[in-house]
Structures are given as C-alpha cells and as structure tokens.
N, C-alpha and C positions, 0 to 999 in steps of 0.2 A: 121205841125206846122212850124212856121216861127220864125226868130229872133225878128223882130218887128211886133206887131200886138195887137189887143185887147186880154186881158187875157182870157183863156178858162173858162167857167162856167160849173157847174154840170148840167146834164139833168133835174133834179127835179126843179132847179132854173129857167131854161129856160121856162119850163112849166108855170111859174108864171110871165113871162115878159108881160109887156104892148106891144101893137102892135108896137110902135116905137122903142122899145128896140132890136127888132130882126134885125134891120139894121146893128148892130154891128157884126152880125154873118156872113156878106158877106165878110169879110176878114179872111185870115188864122189866127188862134190864134197865139200869139207871147209870147216869154219868157220876153220881156220888151215891153212897149207901152206907149201911151200918159198918161195914169193914173199914171204910176210909176214916171214920171218926172213932172207932173203938179198938185200936191196937195195931192195925195195919201190918207192918212188918214184924211185930212181936208176937203174932199169933200163927198157929199152924193152919194148914189148909182146912182141916176139919173144924177148927174153932171159927174160921171165916164162914164156913157153910152153916154152922150152928147159928151165927149171928144173922145171916141171910134168912135162914128158916124162921127164926124168932121174928124177924122184920115182916116176912110174908104172913105169919100168923097174926101179928098185932098191927098190921099196916093201918095208918090213919093219917088224916091231914095234919094233925099236931105232931105226930112222929116225923113226917116228912119235913115239916118246918123246922123242927129241932135239928134234924140231920143236916139241912141246908145251912142253918145258922152256925152249927159246929164246923162245917166245911170251909167256910170263908177264911178263918185264920190259918187253917192248915194249907190252903192254897198259897198263902204269903210266906210261910215259914217252913218251907221244906228243907230237908237235908239232902246231901248228894246221894246218888244211887249207891247201893251196897252191891259189893261183888257177889256174883252167884258162886255157890259152892260147886266145885267140879263134881259131877256125877251125882248130884243131889236128885233124889226121886221127887218129881214134881207133885205127885199125888200125896205125899206125906211130908214134904218140906214145908217151909214158911209159905204163906200166901204171896209174899213179895218175891220170893224166888220163882214161884209158879208165874206170876204176871209180870215180872221184871219191872217193878215200879220203885219209886223212891220211898225211903222210910220217913216216918214222922217222929220227932223227938217225943219220947214217952212223957216228959214233963207237960207237954201241951194237951195231952189227952187224959191226964190225971191218973196214970198207971205207974 
C-alpha cells in the first residue's frame, strides 16, 4: 500500500469490473487518491475509475504531493455519512455508495 494511489477494492467487486476498469489496478493502492480530492460522493463509479486511470497514467511525485496537500483540509472538514439508496447497484451508483464513505462538501473541492 502507498500513501497516494487508487483506493483498494474488494476482490468480489474486481470480478465485476469492466475491462477498462482493470487499469486502475496497475498502481499500488493508496490511503488517499484522486477520487478523494476530485468529487468523491458527487461522482459515479465510472468517473472515479476514470480519475484513477488518469492518475495511473500521469503518476508523478508532484501529482502525489498535490493530492496529499489537497487531502489535509478534507480530513478536517468532513460531512456526515450519506444514507445509501436501497437497492442501488454498486457498479453504477456513486462511488460513495459503493465504498460507504463520507461525502465532502462540493465548495471545498471547487465543483
């Protein structure tokens, strides 16, 4: 595991990946990553994977430092967990519904 990288996924979820989703697995999983600082609960699972794939392709020390820097205020300013929608398809729902995490106010990430 790394400090920055795509968030790890559960093996049963990886089995359901589309072919292009597997590219996100080329990098070590991280504690924080592009999804955490770029929309988090406001993005779909596919959009989260796109951000991870872009990170894998453009990975650099400067990008890692930027993501770490952007993560710090998000750790301090979290909102309460959102309720999961009953019966929501985890592969097509929001990434937050899939991972069961807290949302970040969009005003903090500039969206």
